[in-house]
C-alpha positions in Angstrom: 61.2 -85.5 -31.0 60.1 -82.0 -30.0 62.7 -79.4 -29.9 63.0 -76.9 -27.0 61.3 -74.3 -29.1 58.4 -76.5 -30.1 58.0 -77.6 -26.5 57.5 -74.0 -25.6 54.4 -73.8 -27.7 52.5 -76.3 -25.6 49.9 -74.3 -23.6 49.3 -74.9 -20.0 45.6 -75.4 -19.2 46.0 -73.4 -16.0 47.5 -70.5 -18.0 44.7 -70.6 -20.6 42.1 -70.5 -17.8 43.8 -67.5 -16.2 44.0 -65.6 -19.6 40.3 -66.3 -20.3 39.4 -65.0 -16.9 41.2 -61.8 -17.6 40.0 -61.3 -21.2 36.3 -62.1 -20.6 34.2 -59.0 -19.9 32.3 -58.8 -16.7 28.6 -59.6 -17.2 26.2 -56.6 -16.9 24.7 -56.0 -13.5 21.3 -57.6 -13.0 18.4 -55.2 -13.4 17.0 -53.8 -10.2 13.4 -53.3 -9.3 12.2 -49.8 -8.7 9.0 -48.2 -7.6 8.6 -44.9 -9.6 5.6 -42.9 -8.6 4.2 -39.4 -7.8 5.5 -38.7 -4.3 2.9 -38.5 -1.5 2.8 -37.7 2.2 4.4 -41.1 3.0 7.5 -39.8 1.3 8.0 -36.6 3.2 10.6 -38.4 5.4 13.0 -38.5 2.4 13.2 -34.7 2.0 16.5 -34.3 3.8 18.1 -37.3 2.0 16.9 -35.8 -1.3 18.6 -32.5 -0.6 21.8 -34.2 0.5 21.8 -36.3 -2.7 21.3 -33.2 -4.9 24.1 -31.3 -3.1 26.6 -34.2 -3.2 26.0 -34.9 -6.9 26.5 -31.2 -7.7 29.8 -31.2 -5.8 31.1 -34.5 -7.1 30.4 -33.7 -10.8 30.8 -30.0 -10.8 27.4 -29.5 -12.3 25.0 -26.7 -11.9 22.2 -28.1 -9.7 20.5 -25.4 -7.6 20.5 -26.3 -3.9 17.1 -26.8 -2.3 16.1 -26.9 1.4 14.1 -29.8 2.8 11.1 -27.5 3.4 11.0 -26.8 -0.3 11.1 -30.4 -1.3 8.4 -31.3 1.2 6.2 -28.5 -0.3 6.6 -30.1 -3.8 5.7 -33.5 -2.4 2.6 -32.1 -0.7 1.5 -30.4 -3.9 1.8 -33.6 -5.9 4.5 -32.1 -8.0 7.3 -34.6 -7.4 8.4 -38.0 -8.7 10.3 -40.4 -6.4 12.0 -43.7 -7.2 12.6 -46.2 -4.4 14.5 -49.5 -4.3 12.7 -51.2 -1.4 12.7 -48.4 1.2 16.0 -46.9 -0.2 15.9 -43.6 -2.0 17.0 -44.2 -5.6 16.1 -41.0 -7.5 13.9 -37.9 -7.5 12.6 -35.1 -9.7 10.1 -32.3 -9.1 8.0 -29.8 -11.1 8.2 -26.0 -11.0 6.0 -23.5 -12.8 6.8 -20.0 -14.0 5.3 -17.0 -15.7 1.8 -17.8 -14.5 2.0 -21.5 -15.4 3.0 -20.7 -19.0 6.3 -22.5 -18.4 7.1 -25.8 -16.6 10.4 -27.1 -15.5 11.3 -30.7 -14.4 14.0 -29.8 -11.8 16.5 -31.6 -9.6 16.6 -34.8 -11.6 19.0 -37.0 -9.6 19.9 -40.7 -9.2 21.9 -42.2 -6.4 25.3 -43.5 -7.4 24.5 -47.1 -6.4 21.5 -47.1 -8.8 23.2 -45.6 -11.9 23.4 -47.4 -15.3 19.9 -48.9 -14.8 18.1 -46.4 -17.1 16.5 -44.9 -14.0 17.1 -41.2 -14.9 15.2 -41.8 -18.1 12.3 -43.4 -16.4 12.0 -40.7 -13.7 12.2 -38.0 -16.3 9.5 -39.6 -18.4 7.2 -39.8 -15.3 7.9 -36.2 -14.5 7.3 -35.2 -18.1 3.9 -37.1 -18.2 2.9 -35.5 -14.9 3.7 -32.0 -16.2 1.7 -32.6 -19.4 -1.2 -33.8 -17.3 -1.2 -30.9 -15.0 -0.3 -28.2 -17.5 -1.2 -29.4 -21.0 -0.8 -26.0 -22.6 2.5 -25.0 -20.9 5.9 -25.0 -22.5 8.3 -27.4 -20.8 11.9 -26.3 -20.6 15.2 -27.0 -18.8 18.8 -25.8 -18.6 21.4 -28.4 -18.0 25.1 -29.1 -18.4 24.5 -32.9 -18.5 24.8 -34.6 -21.9 22.8 -37.5 -20.5 19.9 -35.2 -19.6 20.1 -33.5 -23.0 19.7 -36.9 -24.7 16.7 -37.8 -22.5 15.1 -34.4 -23.3 15.7 -34.8 -27.0 13.9 -38.1 -27.1 10.9 -36.5 -25.4 10.7 -33.8 -28.0 12.7 -31.0 -26.5 14.8 -28.8 -28.8 17.9 -26.7 -28.0 17.0 -23.0 -27.7 18.5 -19.7 -26.7 17.8 -18.4 -23.2 15.6 -15.7 -24.7 12.9 -18.3 -25.5 12.7 -19.4 -21.8 10.9 -17.7 -19.0 11.8 -14.2 -18.0 10.7 -14.8 -14.4 13.3 -13.3 -12.2 12.6 -15.8 -9.4 13.6 -18.7 -11.7 16.9 -17.2 -12.5 17.6 -16.3 -8.9 17.4 -20.0 -8.2 20.7 -20.3 -10.1 22.5 -18.3 -7.4 23.8 -21.5 -5.7 25.2 -22.8 -9.0 29.0 -22.4 -9.3 28.5 -21.0 -12.8 26.1 -18.2 -11.6 28.8 -15.5 -12.2 29.0 -16.6 -15.9 25.2 -16.2 -16.2 25.3 -12.8 -14.6 28.2 -11.5 -16.8 26.3 -12.6 -19.9 23.1 -10.8 -18.7 21.2 -14.1 -18.7 21.6 -14.5 -22.4 23.8 -17.6 -22.1 25.7 -19.7 -19.7 27.5 -23.1 -19.5 24.1 -24.7 -19.5 22.1 -25.5 -22.6 18.5 -24.4 -22.8 16.0 -26.9 -24.1 12.3 -26.4 -24.8 9.3 -28.6 -25.5 6.5 -26.6 -27.1 3.1 -28.5 -27.1 1.8 -26.2 -29.9 4.5 -27.4 -32.2 4.1 -31.1 -31.2 0.3 -31.2 -32.0 1.0 -31.0 -35.7 3.6 -33.7 -35.7 3.1 -37.4 -36.0 5.2 -40.2 -34.7 7.8 -41.5 -37.2 6.6 -44.7 -39.0 7.2 -47.7 -36.8 8.1 -45.6 -33.7 6.1 -45.2 -30.6 6.9 -43.8 -27.1 8.0 -46.5 -24.7 5.2 -46.6 -22.2 7.1 -49.3 -20.2 9.3 -46.7 -18.8 6.5 -45.7 -16.5 6.1 -48.0 -13.5 
């Protein structure tokens, strides 16, 4: 005969099912389909939405993304210097190219992904397309960026960027004036543009030409679509 204590050890099937439902991790979201391409005239209509997306992300995350006006974004699109990602007709992400010091330096700026499309590896894929476009248009230029985002730093590192001091970046005053809308601009000014909360990263093609891919490793071309 079971004692009261032994009887208490008999599990209820309903209870077990409830516990399993709580303990089981949620399955990862299904991968989404994106069209990632060089932006063209058919994408000019997204200019205002892109500016809004950049501004909202900067405010929500407290990161230093310089504000841009729709006219500036449209100019980049018309020049063939922008990458856009769409999910159907919905804006999913964006990035554009800027050149400085007479095309000696190139920046992939405004890398942004809409909140509803995060955790899909989309930022990495957009950045890779922008990187490839930059190398195609300006093969001898040094690519650089300044960022407070750890995720962007990781993406840049995989592309061959190295952390550098600001003294190795462009001295073009117009570039640094673009930081005025950043909440950390006062820090940059006080430090006489020698450092800020951002980390400077540089890709030098001259240094890369003498390097070979590590054994068994190749660039993931499937990130371009």
